[in-house]
Structures are given as C-alpha cells and as structure tokens.
PAKOL-808323 format. One record per residue (C-alpha): x, y, z. Coordinates in pm, whole numbers, plus 50000, padded with zeros to 5 digits. Example, Ala and Ser with C-alpha at 12.3 -4.5 7.8 and 13.67 -1.06 7.14 Angstrom:
2
node u = 51230, v = 49550, w = 50780 $
node u = 51367, v = 49894, w = 50714 $
***
This chain:
503
node u = 51480, v = 48503, w = 49835 $
node u = 51693, v = 48548, w = 49532 $
node u = 51411, v = 48529, w = 49276 $
node u = 51189, v = 48750, w = 49491 $
node u = 51463, v = 49007, w = 49534 $
node u = 51516, v = 49011, w = 49145 $
node u = 51131, v = 49032, w = 49075 $
node u = 51099, v = 49280, w = 49351 $
node u = 51403, v = 49505, w = 49230 $
node u = 51238, v = 49523, w = 48879 $
node u = 50905, v = 49612, w = 49021 $
node u = 51070, v = 49867, w = 49260 $
node u = 51230, v = 50022, w = 48952 $
node u = 50874, v = 50094, w = 48821 $
node u = 50755, v = 50206, w = 49181 $
node u = 51055, v = 50462, w = 49212 $
node u = 50961, v = 50597, w = 48873 $
node u = 50627, v = 50653, w = 48996 $
node u = 50759, v = 50814, w = 49301 $
node u = 50970, v = 51054, w = 49075 $
node u = 50658, v = 51134, w = 48888 $
node u = 50480, v = 51164, w = 49215 $
node u = 50743, v = 51392, w = 49364 $
node u = 50709, v = 51619, w = 49064 $
node u = 50349, v = 51617, w = 49105 $
node u = 50386, v = 51699, w = 49476 $
node u = 50617, v = 51991, w = 49428 $
node u = 50471, v = 52154, w = 49124 $
node u = 50119, v = 52023, w = 49030 $
node u = 49888, v = 51926, w = 49329 $
node u = 49960, v = 52251, w = 49528 $
node u = 49790, v = 52444, w = 49214 $
node u = 49459, v = 52298, w = 49342 $
node u = 49469, v = 52130, w = 49696 $
node u = 49098, v = 52119, w = 49694 $
node u = 49051, v = 51940, w = 49371 $
node u = 49338, v = 51711, w = 49451 $
node u = 49189, v = 51643, w = 49816 $
node u = 48863, v = 51557, w = 49643 $
node u = 49028, v = 51309, w = 49427 $
node u = 49222, v = 51136, w = 49725 $
node u = 48891, v = 51123, w = 49897 $
node u = 48698, v = 50950, w = 49636 $
node u = 48995, v = 50704, w = 49582 $
node u = 49028, v = 50633, w = 49948 $
node u = 48651, v = 50578, w = 50000 $
node u = 48684, v = 50331, w = 49717 $
node u = 48940, v = 50144, w = 49892 $
node u = 48762, v = 50151, w = 50208 $
node u = 48437, v = 50018, w = 50048 $
node u = 48619, v = 49764, w = 49823 $
node u = 48623, v = 49463, w = 50080 $
node u = 48231, v = 49475, w = 50115 $
node u = 48214, v = 49391, w = 49736 $
node u = 48555, v = 49215, w = 49661 $
node u = 48467, v = 48928, w = 49897 $
node u = 48839, v = 48883, w = 49979 $
node u = 48887, v = 48730, w = 49633 $
node u = 49228, v = 48896, w = 49583 $
node u = 49373, v = 48712, w = 49890 $
node u = 49188, v = 48386, w = 49772 $
node u = 49377, v = 48407, w = 49447 $
node u = 49706, v = 48372, w = 49638 $
node u = 49601, v = 48171, w = 49923 $
node u = 49443, v = 47874, w = 49701 $
node u = 49642, v = 47888, w = 49374 $
node u = 49898, v = 47640, w = 49506 $
node u = 49611, v = 47394, w = 49548 $
node u = 49447, v = 47481, w = 49186 $
node u = 49775, v = 47487, w = 49002 $
node u = 49789, v = 47237, w = 48726 $
node u = 50132, v = 47090, w = 48574 $
node u = 50117, v = 47342, w = 48278 $
node u = 50046, v = 47628, w = 48513 $
node u = 49786, v = 47747, w = 48259 $
node u = 49463, v = 47613, w = 48302 $
node u = 49477, v = 47561, w = 48673 $
node u = 49133, v = 47398, w = 48677 $
node u = 48969, v = 47740, w = 48554 $
node u = 49055, v = 47896, w = 48898 $
node u = 49046, v = 48246, w = 48732 $
node u = 48714, v = 48187, w = 48576 $
node u = 48564, v = 48079, w = 48906 $
node u = 48702, v = 48390, w = 49068 $
node u = 48549, v = 48591, w = 48813 $
node u = 48231, v = 48417, w = 48844 $
node u = 48186, v = 48456, w = 49225 $
node u = 48267, v = 48816, w = 49220 $
node u = 48011, v = 48892, w = 48942 $
node u = 47742, v = 48719, w = 49154 $
node u = 47850, v = 48877, w = 49464 $
node u = 47853, v = 49223, w = 49299 $
node u = 47485, v = 49185, w = 49218 $
node u = 47364, v = 49044, w = 49540 $
node u = 47564, v = 49309, w = 49765 $
node u = 47473, v = 49606, w = 49526 $
node u = 47106, v = 49510, w = 49567 $
node u = 47150, v = 49506, w = 49941 $
node u = 47335, v = 49846, w = 49943 $
node u = 47046, v = 49983, w = 49743 $
node u = 46768, v = 49843, w = 49985 $
node u = 46947, v = 49983, w = 50297 $
node u = 47077, v = 50312, w = 50149 $
node u = 46870, v = 50521, w = 50401 $
node u = 47010, v = 50344, w = 50695 $
node u = 47359, v = 50389, w = 50563 $
node u = 47299, v = 50767, w = 50523 $
node u = 47173, v = 50751, w = 50901 $
node u = 47478, v = 50583, w = 51021 $
node u = 47723, v = 50830, w = 50851 $
node u = 47524, v = 51113, w = 51013 $
node u = 47542, v = 50928, w = 51350 $
node u = 47931, v = 50929, w = 51347 $
node u = 47916, v = 51312, w = 51285 $
node u = 48024, v = 51281, w = 50918 $
node u = 47898, v = 51499, w = 50644 $
node u = 47661, v = 51262, w = 50436 $
node u = 47687, v = 51499, w = 50136 $
node u = 48063, v = 51448, w = 50093 $
node u = 47988, v = 51087, w = 50031 $
node u = 47659, v = 51092, w = 49836 $
node u = 47760, v = 51362, w = 49596 $
node u = 48016, v = 51122, w = 49448 $
node u = 47854, v = 50772, w = 49513 $
node u = 47813, v = 50683, w = 49147 $
node u = 48189, v = 50750, w = 49072 $
node u = 48291, v = 50529, w = 49396 $
node u = 48058, v = 50264, w = 49308 $
node u = 48215, v = 50236, w = 48942 $
node u = 48553, v = 50248, w = 49078 $
node u = 48474, v = 49972, w = 49334 $
node u = 48357, v = 49733, w = 49063 $
node u = 48657, v = 49784, w = 48834 $
node u = 48896, v = 49766, w = 49126 $
node u = 48734, v = 49438, w = 49234 $
node u = 48827, v = 49271, w = 48904 $
node u = 49167, v = 49423, w = 48896 $
node u = 49259, v = 49282, w = 49260 $
node u = 49170, v = 48944, w = 49134 $
node u = 49390, v = 48975, w = 48838 $
node u = 49672, v = 49119, w = 49047 $
node u = 49651, v = 48840, w = 49302 $
node u = 49642, v = 48584, w = 49001 $
node u = 49939, v = 48716, w = 48832 $
node u = 50131, v = 48743, w = 49156 $
node u = 50077, v = 48367, w = 49197 $
node u = 50253, v = 48335, w = 48855 $
node u = 50544, v = 48550, w = 48989 $
node u = 50429, v = 48842, w = 48760 $
node u = 50419, v = 49166, w = 48934 $
node u = 50619, v = 49391, w = 48709 $
node u = 50355, v = 49457, w = 48426 $
node u = 50066, v = 49479, w = 48692 $
node u = 50295, v = 49724, w = 48892 $
node u = 50320, v = 49933, w = 48557 $
node u = 49950, v = 49927, w = 48497 $
node u = 49819, v = 49981, w = 48838 $
node u = 50091, v = 50210, w = 48986 $
node u = 50293, v = 50396, w = 48758 $
node u = 50016, v = 50487, w = 48533 $
node u = 49797, v = 50595, w = 48828 $
node u = 50091, v = 50824, w = 48926 $
node u = 50097, v = 50984, w = 48573 $
node u = 49711, v = 50990, w = 48524 $
node u = 49623, v = 51177, w = 48849 $
node u = 49822, v = 51495, w = 48833 $
node u = 49723, v = 51519, w = 48446 $
node u = 49355, v = 51521, w = 48562 $
node u = 49463, v = 51799, w = 48834 $
node u = 49637, v = 52000, w = 48529 $
node u = 49334, v = 51959, w = 48316 $
node u = 49105, v = 52087, w = 48604 $
node u = 49316, v = 52386, w = 48665 $
node u = 49332, v = 52462, w = 48281 $
node u = 48949, v = 52438, w = 48265 $
node u = 48878, v = 52625, w = 48586 $
node u = 48696, v = 52530, w = 48883 $
node u = 48355, v = 52385, w = 48877 $
node u = 48443, v = 52103, w = 48658 $
node u = 48310, v = 51807, w = 48845 $
node u = 48268, v = 51598, w = 48557 $
node u = 48625, v = 51542, w = 48544 $
node u = 48614, v = 51304, w = 48848 $
node u = 48441, v = 51057, w = 48606 $
node u = 48755, v = 51052, w = 48415 $
node u = 48890, v = 50827, w = 48713 $
node u = 48646, v = 50564, w = 48605 $
node u = 48756, v = 50568, w = 48253 $
node u = 49116, v = 50533, w = 48345 $
node u = 49034, v = 50230, w = 48597 $
node u = 48861, v = 50069, w = 48287 $
node u = 49144, v = 50088, w = 48084 $
node u = 49371, v = 49960, w = 48355 $
node u = 49127, v = 49647, w = 48396 $
node u = 49123, v = 49587, w = 48010 $
node u = 49514, v = 49608, w = 48006 $
node u = 49538, v = 49324, w = 48255 $
node u = 49296, v = 49114, w = 48081 $
node u = 49511, v = 49157, w = 47747 $
node u = 49837, v = 49083, w = 47956 $
node u = 49687, v = 48755, w = 48102 $
node u = 49586, v = 48659, w = 47748 $
node u = 49939, v = 48717, w = 47619 $
node u = 50072, v = 48491, w = 47908 $
node u = 49810, v = 48227, w = 47789 $
node u = 49675, v = 48211, w = 48146 $
node u = 49328, v = 48359, w = 48083 $
node u = 49163, v = 48037, w = 48104 $
node u = 48804, v = 48076, w = 48233 $
node u = 48639, v = 47745, w = 48173 $
node u = 48583, v = 47587, w = 48544 $
node u = 48660, v = 47251, w = 48613 $
node u = 48363, v = 47183, w = 48840 $
node u = 48469, v = 46835, w = 48916 $
node u = 48792, v = 46964, w = 49109 $
node u = 48574, v = 47221, w = 49309 $
node u = 48451, v = 46964, w = 49576 $
node u = 48246, v = 47057, w = 49866 $
node u = 48508, v = 47057, w = 50132 $
node u = 48727, v = 47283, w = 49874 $
node u = 48431, v = 47525, w = 49834 $
node u = 48385, v = 47549, w = 50199 $
node u = 48734, v = 47610, w = 50256 $
node u = 48743, v = 47903, w = 50009 $
node u = 48407, v = 48036, w = 50119 $
node u = 48552, v = 48025, w = 50507 $
node u = 48861, v = 48190, w = 50421 $
node u = 48687, v = 48454, w = 50182 $
node u = 48431, v = 48545, w = 50471 $
node u = 48718, v = 48593, w = 50731 $
node u = 48911, v = 48778, w = 50467 $
node u = 48642, v = 49020, w = 50402 $
node u = 48593, v = 49129, w = 50747 $
node u = 48987, v = 49116, w = 50791 $
node u = 49036, v = 49353, w = 50514 $
node u = 48766, v = 49607, w = 50631 $
node u = 48972, v = 49636, w = 50954 $
node u = 49286, v = 49669, w = 50766 $
node u = 49171, v = 49938, w = 50533 $
node u = 49020, v = 50131, w = 50831 $
node u = 49369, v = 50132, w = 50964 $
node u = 49528, v = 50253, w = 50653 $
node u = 49266, v = 50445, w = 50470 $
node u = 48997, v = 50608, w = 50719 $
node u = 49203, v = 50902, w = 50798 $
node u = 49170, v = 51071, w = 50454 $
node u = 48801, v = 50991, w = 50443 $
node u = 48745, v = 51106, w = 50801 $
node u = 48939, v = 51435, w = 50750 $
node u = 48712, v = 51537, w = 50445 $
node u = 48397, v = 51393, w = 50626 $
node u = 48447, v = 51576, w = 50965 $
node u = 48579, v = 51905, w = 50831 $
node u = 48423, v = 51939, w = 50491 $
node u = 48762, v = 52080, w = 50395 $
node u = 48909, v = 51924, w = 50069 $
node u = 49224, v = 52172, w = 50119 $
node u = 49330, v = 51998, w = 50457 $
node u = 49245, v = 51662, w = 50301 $
node u = 49478, v = 51762, w = 50012 $
node u = 49757, v = 51874, w = 50259 $
node u = 49718, v = 51548, w = 50437 $
node u = 49720, v = 51357, w = 50121 $
node u = 50036, v = 51502, w = 50004 $
node u = 50209, v = 51430, w = 50360 $
node u = 50072, v = 51069, w = 50312 $
node u = 50247, v = 51033, w = 49982 $
node u = 50588, v = 51163, w = 50119 $
node u = 50559, v = 50930, w = 50410 $
node u = 50442, v = 50631, w = 50179 $
node u = 50768, v = 50663, w = 49943 $
node u = 50957, v = 50455, w = 50220 $
node u = 50702, v = 50182, w = 50170 $
node u = 50765, v = 50109, w = 49798 $
node u = 51008, v = 49833, w = 49845 $
node u = 50775, v = 49659, w = 50059 $
node u = 50497, v = 49652, w = 49814 $
node u = 50689, v = 49462, w = 49551 $
node u = 50871, v = 49241, w = 49825 $
node u = 50549, v = 49144, w = 50035 $
node u = 50321, v = 49050, w = 49736 $
node u = 50588, v = 48784, w = 49612 $
node u = 50651, v = 48686, w = 49975 $
node u = 50270, v = 48636, w = 50029 $
node u = 50289, v = 48371, w = 49743 $
node u = 50617, v = 48213, w = 49910 $
node u = 50456, v = 48184, w = 50254 $
node u = 50139, v = 48022, w = 50122 $
node u = 50360, v = 47767, w = 49952 $
node u = 50563, v = 47701, w = 50272 $
node u = 50250, v = 47659, w = 50471 $
node u = 50108, v = 47412, w = 50204 $
node u = 50441, v = 47208, w = 50272 $
node u = 50468, v = 47260, w = 50658 $
node u = 50806, v = 47420, w = 50601 $
node u = 50801, v = 47631, w = 50933 $
node u = 51176, v = 47680, w = 50939 $
node u = 51187, v = 47826, w = 50596 $
node u = 50896, v = 48085, w = 50693 $
node u = 51097, v = 48185, w = 51011 $
node u = 51408, v = 48269, w = 50779 $
node u = 51192, v = 48458, w = 50543 $
node u = 51032, v = 48644, w = 50830 $
node u = 51372, v = 48769, w = 50972 $
node u = 51530, v = 48861, w = 50643 $
node u = 51226, v = 49056, w = 50504 $
node u = 51211, v = 49244, w = 50845 $
node u = 51579, v = 49328, w = 50834 $
node u = 51589, v = 49435, w = 50466 $
node u = 51243, v = 49646, w = 50465 $
node u = 51348, v = 49821, w = 50764 $
node u = 51676, v = 49921, w = 50628 $
node u = 51516, v = 50044, w = 50297 $
node u = 51255, v = 50226, w = 50487 $
node u = 51511, v = 50418, w = 50692 $
node u = 51730, v = 50487, w = 50389 $
node u = 51451, v = 50646, w = 50227 $
node u = 51285, v = 50827, w = 50497 $
node u = 51599, v = 50989, w = 50668 $
node u = 51672, v = 51209, w = 50374 $
node u = 51300, v = 51286, w = 50285 $
node u = 51212, v = 51405, w = 50659 $
node u = 51506, v = 51605, w = 50754 $
node u = 51519, v = 51801, w = 50403 $
node u = 51126, v = 51844, w = 50415 $
node u = 51121, v = 52211, w = 50529 $
node u = 51386, v = 52291, w = 50260 $
node u = 51194, v = 52094, w = 49998 $
node u = 50878, v = 52288, w = 50089 $
node u = 51040, v = 52624, w = 50032 $
node u = 51042, v = 52541, w = 49650 $
node u = 50666, v = 52485, w = 49640 $
node u = 50355, v = 52705, w = 49584 $
node u = 50150, v = 52755, w = 49903 $
node u = 50467, v = 52682, w = 50114 $
node u = 50317, v = 52781, w = 50444 $
node u = 50025, v = 52571, w = 50374 $
node u = 50233, v = 52267, w = 50306 $
node u = 50482, v = 52327, w = 50597 $
node u = 50167, v = 52241, w = 50820 $
node u = 50202, v = 51897, w = 50705 $
node u = 50567, v = 51833, w = 50804 $
node u = 50480, v = 51681, w = 51162 $
node u = 50216, v = 51470, w = 50971 $
node u = 50511, v = 51332, w = 50768 $
node u = 50690, v = 51229, w = 51079 $
node u = 50408, v = 51049, w = 51257 $
node u = 50303, v = 50859, w = 50937 $
node u = 50669, v = 50793, w = 50862 $
node u = 50727, v = 50637, w = 51196 $
node u = 50410, v = 50447, w = 51167 $
node u = 50498, v = 50308, w = 50824 $
node u = 50862, v = 50227, w = 50954 $
node u = 50709, v = 50025, w = 51244 $
node u = 50488, v = 49836, w = 50979 $
node u = 50773, v = 49761, w = 50752 $
node u = 50984, v = 49616, w = 51049 $
node u = 50674, v = 49377, w = 51106 $
node u = 50540, v = 49362, w = 50769 $
node u = 50516, v = 49005, w = 50716 $
node u = 50294, v = 48951, w = 51025 $
node u = 49987, v = 48982, w = 50808 $
node u = 50103, v = 48726, w = 50548 $
node u = 50199, v = 48477, w = 50818 $
node u = 49881, v = 48475, w = 50987 $
node u = 49667, v = 48525, w = 50679 $
node u = 49801, v = 48209, w = 50516 $
node u = 49833, v = 47997, w = 50818 $
node u = 49560, v = 47766, w = 50974 $
node u = 49517, v = 48046, w = 51236 $
node u = 49386, v = 48307, w = 50979 $
node u = 49078, v = 48362, w = 51188 $
node u = 49267, v = 48531, w = 51441 $
node u = 49364, v = 48805, w = 51186 $
node u = 48991, v = 48898, w = 51185 $
node u = 49000, v = 48966, w = 51547 $
node u = 49313, v = 49176, w = 51545 $
node u = 49222, v = 49401, w = 51254 $
node u = 48848, v = 49441, w = 51361 $
node u = 48984, v = 49565, w = 51710 $
node u = 49250, v = 49796, w = 51579 $
node u = 48999, v = 49904, w = 51317 $
node u = 48766, v = 50012, w = 51599 $
node u = 49043, v = 50195, w = 51759 $
node u = 49120, v = 50363, w = 51460 $
node u = 48782, v = 50529, w = 51413 $
node u = 48767, v = 50618, w = 51779 $
node u = 49134, v = 50760, w = 51782 $
node u = 49008, v = 50990, w = 51465 $
node u = 48696, v = 51077, w = 51623 $
node u = 48862, v = 51197, w = 51928 $
node u = 49180, v = 51361, w = 51786 $
node u = 49082, v = 51515, w = 51441 $
node u = 48857, v = 51775, w = 51637 $
node u = 49131, v = 51859, w = 51867 $
node u = 49466, v = 51855, w = 51656 $
node u = 49321, v = 51852, w = 51284 $
node u = 49542, v = 51663, w = 51037 $
node u = 49794, v = 51598, w = 51296 $
node u = 49553, v = 51421, w = 51487 $
node u = 49468, v = 51194, w = 51208 $
node u = 49841, v = 51120, w = 51177 $
node u = 49875, v = 51040, w = 51552 $
node u = 49586, v = 50819, w = 51526 $
node u = 49750, v = 50615, w = 51244 $
node u = 50064, v = 50590, w = 51460 $
node u = 49888, v = 50474, w = 51761 $
node u = 49674, v = 50201, w = 51565 $
node u = 49956, v = 50074, w = 51342 $
node u = 50170, v = 50028, w = 51649 $
node u = 49923, v = 49845, w = 51838 $
node u = 49821, v = 49617, w = 51558 $
node u = 50178, v = 49494, w = 51463 $
node u = 50261, v = 49440, w = 51846 $
node u = 49936, v = 49236, w = 51872 $
node u = 50037, v = 49027, w = 51563 $
node u = 50402, v = 49002, w = 51654 $
node u = 50306, v = 48844, w = 52000 $
node u = 50086, v = 48606, w = 51833 $
node u = 50325, v = 48484, w = 51612 $
node u = 50558, v = 48445, w = 51890 $
node u = 50337, v = 48242, w = 52098 $
node u = 50194, v = 48023, w = 51816 $
node u = 50484, v = 47967, w = 51602 $
node u = 50778, v = 48065, w = 51814 $
node u = 50879, v = 48311, w = 51534 $
node u = 51007, v = 48670, w = 51569 $
node u = 51145, v = 48922, w = 51312 $
node u = 51438, v = 49067, w = 51498 $
node u = 51805, v = 48991, w = 51494 $
node u = 52109, v = 49168, w = 51662 $
node u = 52167, v = 49352, w = 51331 $
node u = 51810, v = 49505, w = 51377 $
node u = 51956, v = 49689, w = 51688 $
node u = 52275, v = 49795, w = 51495 $
node u = 52079, v = 49942, w = 51208 $
node u = 51847, v = 50123, w = 51435 $
node u = 52163, v = 50253, w = 51633 $
node u = 52319, v = 50392, w = 51303 $
node u = 52005, v = 50556, w = 51217 $
node u = 52001, v = 50719, w = 51581 $
node u = 52349, v = 50855, w = 51513 $
node u = 52272, v = 50987, w = 51200 $
node u = 51962, v = 51165, w = 51332 $
node u = 52174, v = 51305, w = 51615 $
node u = 52422, v = 51464, w = 51365 $
node u = 52139, v = 51592, w = 51144 $
node u = 52015, v = 51822, w = 51446 $
node u = 52307, v = 52057, w = 51379 $
node u = 52133, v = 52368, w = 51229 $
node u = 52205, v = 52466, w = 50871 $
node u = 52166, v = 52792, w = 50698 $
node u = 52354, v = 52779, w = 50383 $
node u = 52051, v = 52792, w = 50131 $
node u = 51814, v = 52505, w = 50068 $
node u = 52017, v = 52335, w = 49795 $
node u = 52343, v = 52336, w = 49998 $
node u = 52148, v = 52229, w = 50317 $
node u = 51998, v = 51925, w = 50120 $
node u = 52310, v = 51816, w = 49976 $
node u = 52501, v = 51849, w = 50297 $
node u = 52216, v = 51655, w = 50498 $
node u = 52224, v = 51370, w = 50236 $
node u = 52608, v = 51352, w = 50286 $
node u = 52581, v = 51319, w = 50643 $
node u = 52318, v = 51034, w = 50594 $
node u = 52534, v = 50865, w = 50358 $
node u = 52848, v = 50908, w = 50585 $
node u = 52687, v = 50775, w = 50897 $
node u = 52418, v = 50571, w = 50803 $
node u = 52419, v = 50412, w = 50445 $
node u = 52800, v = 50340, w = 50414 $
node u = 52838, v = 50174, w = 50750 $
node u = 52569, v = 49952, w = 50699 $
node u = 52672, v = 49849, w = 50351 $
node u = 53031, v = 49800, w = 50460 $
node u = 52953, v = 49592, w = 50769 $
node u = 52689, v = 49394, w = 50559 $
node u = 52431, v = 49437, w = 50820 $
node u = 52166, v = 49347, w = 50575 $
node u = 52271, v = 49078, w = 50307 $
node u = 51958, v = 49155, w = 50103 $
node u = 52023, v = 49539, w = 50110 $
node u = 52367, v = 49476, w = 49996 $
node u = 52247, v = 49246, w = 49720 $
node u = 52018, v = 49515, w = 49593 $
node u = 52283, v = 49776, w = 49587 $
node u = 52539, v = 49557, w = 49406 $
node u = 52266, v = 49468, w = 49147 $
node u = 52223, v = 49855, w = 49103 $
node u = 52603, v = 49910, w = 49073 $
node u = 52656, v = 49620, w = 48843 $
node u = 52379, v = 49753, w = 48586 $
node u = 52539, v = 50101, w = 48617 $
node u = 52877, v = 49953, w = 48551 $
node u = 52739, v = 49756, w = 48251 $
node u = 52559, v = 50056, w = 48114 $
node u = 52868, v = 50265, w = 48122 $
node u = 53066, v = 49979, w = 47952 $
node u = 52820, v = 49948, w = 47686 $
node u = 52808, v = 50329, w = 47604 $
node u = 53185, v = 50344, w = 47574 $
node u = 53185, v = 50072, w = 47320 $
***
C-alpha cells in the first residue's frame, strides 16, 4: 500500500488543485450562465454514457491483461498497446456503421422513453467526436496506470478539464448567447489531451505499437474477447448508474438551467470522491496482479484498508462542505436558485460515501474469475436507475434524480458486498469503521447548533467543530493508519518547505 499511497497522494494533489479551480468556477463562473453550463454537462455526460458502446471495454482490458503481456523490459509488452489501438479502430468503424444504419430506431427509442430527441440530435456530431477521442484516451490511461503512471494522465485529463470548462463558459458570456459553435471547442480540447498522452507515452519509451501476433494465441484472444464483451455491458450499466441522471434531467425537462444547478450540486458532492479516483486506479492494477498470483489474503487486506481510508477521507471532505453550503451559496450570484440544490448535495454525498466505503467491490469482481457476475449486477441496477429516474424526476425534479442515485448506488454496493462475502469470504468492514462513523455522528450532532454570526464566522466555527470532534480524534487514536500516513506526509512536506525557506 505504501507505493500506492504515495502515487495516489501525488495524483490527489493535482486533483485537489482541480477542485480549487472547480470551486472558484462553481462560486463565480458557472452561475453566470447556468443554461450554457448545463448544456456542456449534458454533452459530456451523454458522451460518457455512450462511451462503452464504442470503447469495447478496452480501458479495463489494458489493466486486466497487462500483467500477462508484460515483458522483462516493461516497454515492448508484445505490442499490447498497438493491439488495443487496432481493435479500437476496427470497432469504431463497425459500430459507427451500425449506429448510422439504425439511427431511426434510436430516435424512436428515445421518444418512447419520454425524452426529448432534439436535445440529443442537436449535438450528435460533437458527442460522437468526443466519444471517439475519449476511447483512445481511456486506453492510454489504462496502459499508463499499468505502468504505475497516473500523475501526468491526471494532469492531462482532469486538471486541464477543470480549467478549460470555466474558460469556455466565460467566453460564452463575453460573446453573448447564441454562440453554439463554442461547444465544438470541447472536441478540440479532447484532441489536445489525446495528443498529450501520446507524447507522454513516447517520452516514457513505452509507445511500442508493433504487435507480436505469435503471442496472441487463440485462447488468449478468446479470453480478451470474453472479458471485453462482459466489460462493455457492465460499463453501460455502471455509467447508467453514475451518468444517466444529468442526461435524463435535460431530456425530460428540456431545462438546461436545472441541469446546470444539478451539475453544480453533483460537482460539490463529487469533491469527496477525489482521493478514491487515484487510489482505485492503482489498486485495480494491484488487485489484478494478486488474482494472477492467487494471493487472496493480500486482496482481503487491501480491501479492508482501502475501505477504511476512503470512507475516512470522504467524511473529512464532505462534512465541512455540506454543513457550510448555505453560507457558501450566499456568496454566489443567483443564490436562491442554487440553494435549491442543497438537498441534492446531501443525497448525492451520502450515495458517494456508501460507494467509497465499498469502492473496491467493482475491482475485486471485475478482475476475478467471476467477472461475469458484475454484468448481472450493473445491468440490474442500471435498469433500476432508469426506472427510479422516470418515476422520481417528474415528481421531485432534481431532488428526484438525486434520490434515484442514492437508491441505485446503495442497492448496487449491497449486492456486490454480499457476493464478495459469499464467494471470497471477504468484507470491507472493521471495528474502526464503527468508531469513525460514531465520531462523524457526534460531529453532526454538534453541528446542529444554529449559528447566526455571519457567513465567514459561521464557516470558521463549523470547520473548527469538525476538526475538534472528528479529525483530531481519529488521527490521535490512529483509527485509519493510511489516513495518518497521508497526513504525516503532508505535514512533513510543509515542514521541509518552511525549513528551506528559512535558509
């Protein structure tokens, strides 16, 4: 876990920088044009939702099969990267042809779901171009993660995105409404990201595309094909759970302002998942390697430690954000509109906390011999997510979409946790889990005391309460050793920097 924590810490610094940029954007930029921001989020969410149909599960294949393709120099790897690129290119050509042939049937399906087809078809070319570029970006991210390289990809794919989107909104505001061509700049941005990752692969001397066809035996190709096929359908279900809400709000209401408010609430709730993004990317590689060596005991240890540290980090981030949200929204333009999203943040925050606590479920099932079961789980929950949204959005609007996400994620993680327990006799919880939740509950009770000393003073006092009743006790009692390790690294770096400045 040491190397994973160190790599994750570096990546998390970049992600946190992205959060700071995102926070500034959320506070001062996105409210300037909620409708245009909502449109951008709709395009990006639809891209993510459609991605598995054309990506062929190759991002996961890159991680799953890399240990098998790895060569002694860890550079040529039997041309694994070239093979992935070739499969992706052929798949894009074939599936694109099918989508074009059945475009009328797709239009009818959207209409039958009581969604507005024009919302989709008005932006179909931008969405398709983004999907194509993201397919290759996904492969390169997976391949780089297999080399334990996640910092630079995180910089390219996350921080740059956090900077580009608010700049695009500001440009829209400056030029005035009606500048729909600006959405094409998203495509140009993704192209630059893909090119940057290619250059990075070349600089690492792992951009080796010549395929070793002799290594690709019939049994190996069959294993890859089977895994990719299951992964495609599984990814579809997973993305329905995580992305369909934004898409359905826009398509069911034709209101990009509500989509913008929901997207801002989604961003705020998503801040707590930042540490898990880096940790899980590296742990997926580690779990795949442990399964390759039949090291189940090591997987069980990683499972518990990951659950504890991710839950802890999620709570440390979520508590001060949620309880200070009303005061924070007071600083923003369109305050009253944004306050309608506070309950959305609560529902989505609890959903993501549950997911973080059991976050390694997906990796354990996906990289085991039982990966096909993941297909059943995500398809079932994906179907439930659509049903919940169709039922709850007309009744409760954006709150209904958030409740649908909470119900779906809870059900999905309960199913996966029970499966892992019955099959592998592993579960993610420890006695420390209860202690940490107890401290969080205590902090929540104290925070119910009303404050009316002004927004700034209120925020400072609440953060002090959270530090005194939650953060300091869990650090002092070392309830999560990995959390203490992360804090110690941060304190050591601050001390080193101060010493260097003093000299």
